[in-house]
C-alpha positions as CSV (number, residue, x, y, z in Angstrom):
1,M,3.9,-20.3,10.3
2,Q,0.8,-18.3,8.7
3,K,-0.3,-20.0,5.3
4,I,-0.3,-16.0,3.5
5,R,2.4,-13.9,3.9
6,K,3.7,-11.0,2.1
7,G,4.7,-10.9,-1.1
8,D,2.5,-13.6,-2.1
9,D,0.2,-12.8,-5.1
10,V,-3.3,-13.5,-4.0
11,I,-6.9,-13.1,-5.7
12,V,-9.7,-11.9,-3.8
13,R,-13.2,-14.7,-3.0
14,T,-15.6,-12.4,-1.8
15,G,-16.7,-8.9,-1.9
16,K,-16.4,-6.0,-4.3
17,D,-13.8,-6.2,-5.8
18,K,-13.8,-10.1,-5.9
19,G,-12.0,-11.5,-9.1
20,K,-9.5,-8.5,-8.5
21,S,-4.9,-10.4,-8.4
22,G,-2.6,-8.7,-6.4
23,R,0.0,-8.3,-3.9
24,V,0.0,-8.6,-0.8
25,T,2.1,-5.7,0.6
26,K,1.3,-5.9,4.7
27,I,0.1,-7.8,7.0
28,L,-1.7,-6.6,10.1
29,K,-3.1,-8.3,13.3
30,D,-6.7,-9.3,14.1
31,D,-5.9,-10.9,10.4
32,K,-6.8,-8.1,8.1
33,I,-3.8,-8.1,4.9
34,L,-2.9,-5.2,2.8
35,V,-3.1,-6.6,-1.4
36,E,-2.1,-3.7,-4.0
37,G,-4.3,-2.6,-5.7
38,I,-8.0,-3.8,-3.3
39,N,-10.3,-2.6,-2.0
40,Q,-8.8,1.3,-2.6
41,V,-10.3,4.2,-1.6
42,K,-11.0,7.5,-1.5
43,K,-10.3,10.3,1.3
44,N,-9.8,13.2,1.8
45,Q,-6.5,15.1,3.5
46,K,-5.7,18.1,5.4
47,P,-2.9,19.9,3.7
48,N,-0.5,19.5,6.7
49,P,2.5,22.7,5.3
50,N,5.2,21.4,8.1
51,A,5.2,18.7,6.9
52,G,5.0,18.8,3.0
53,V,2.2,17.6,2.7
54,T,-0.3,18.5,0.7
55,G,-4.1,18.9,0.6
56,G,-7.0,16.7,-1.6
57,I,-8.7,13.7,-2.9
58,I,-5.9,10.7,-2.5
59,V,-6.9,6.9,-3.1
60,K,-5.4,4.8,-0.7
61,D,-5.1,0.8,-0.3
62,M,-8.0,-0.5,3.0
63,P,-6.9,-4.2,4.8
64,I,-8.8,-6.8,4.3
65,A,-9.8,-9.6,5.3
66,I,-7.4,-12.9,4.8
67,S,-11.1,-14.9,5.0
68,N,-12.0,-13.5,1.5
69,I,-8.2,-14.1,0.4
70,G,-7.3,-17.1,-1.8
71,L,-3.6,-18.1,-2.8
72,Y,-2.6,-17.1,-6.8
73,N,-1.8,-21.8,-7.8
74,P,-0.2,-20.7,-11.2
75,V,-0.7,-23.9,-11.8
76,T,-4.3,-24.1,-12.0
77,K,-4.9,-20.2,-12.3
78,K,-7.3,-19.8,-9.6
79,A,-7.1,-19.2,-6.0
80,D,-6.4,-21.9,-3.9
81,R,-6.5,-23.3,-0.7
82,V,-3.7,-23.5,1.4
83,G,-2.1,-26.6,4.2
84,F,1.1,-27.6,6.0
85,K,3.7,-30.7,5.6
86,F,6.6,-32.1,6.9
87,L,9.3,-32.7,4.1
88,E,11.8,-35.8,3.6
89,D,14.7,-33.1,5.8
90,G,12.1,-31.7,8.3
91,K,11.5,-28.9,6.9
92,K,7.5,-27.4,7.1
93,V,6.1,-26.2,3.6
94,R,3.5,-24.9,2.4
95,Y,1.7,-26.6,-0.1
96,F,-1.7,-26.6,-2.7
97,K,-4.2,-29.3,-1.5
98,S,-5.5,-29.1,-5.2
99,T,-3.1,-30.6,-6.5
100,N,-0.6,-31.1,-3.3
101,E,2.6,-28.7,-5.3
102,V,4.7,-26.9,-3.0
103,V,4.9,-23.0,-2.1
104,D,7.3,-22.6,-1.4
105,A,11.0,-25.3,-2.4
């Protein structure tokens, strides 16, 4: 079980996009994730008429290290650390370490 999952709201803790928030769109291998609107770069794209792709400059989201991301806590409105605990019924859940509140109920 991972601490950050697809669909979570996150905040960037370090780097050029520090303080920006977004939603996780994809989890990649080697501890990298894609967050919409974060770590965007401009890339030159060649046209490919066979595939119907026009050429030009496109804006693309690039992966960011998962260590530079914090899960958004709506109570404190800040990035927070996440831990795991077991409920009484034996279910394993994530919780915010600052408030001991369960993330996924």
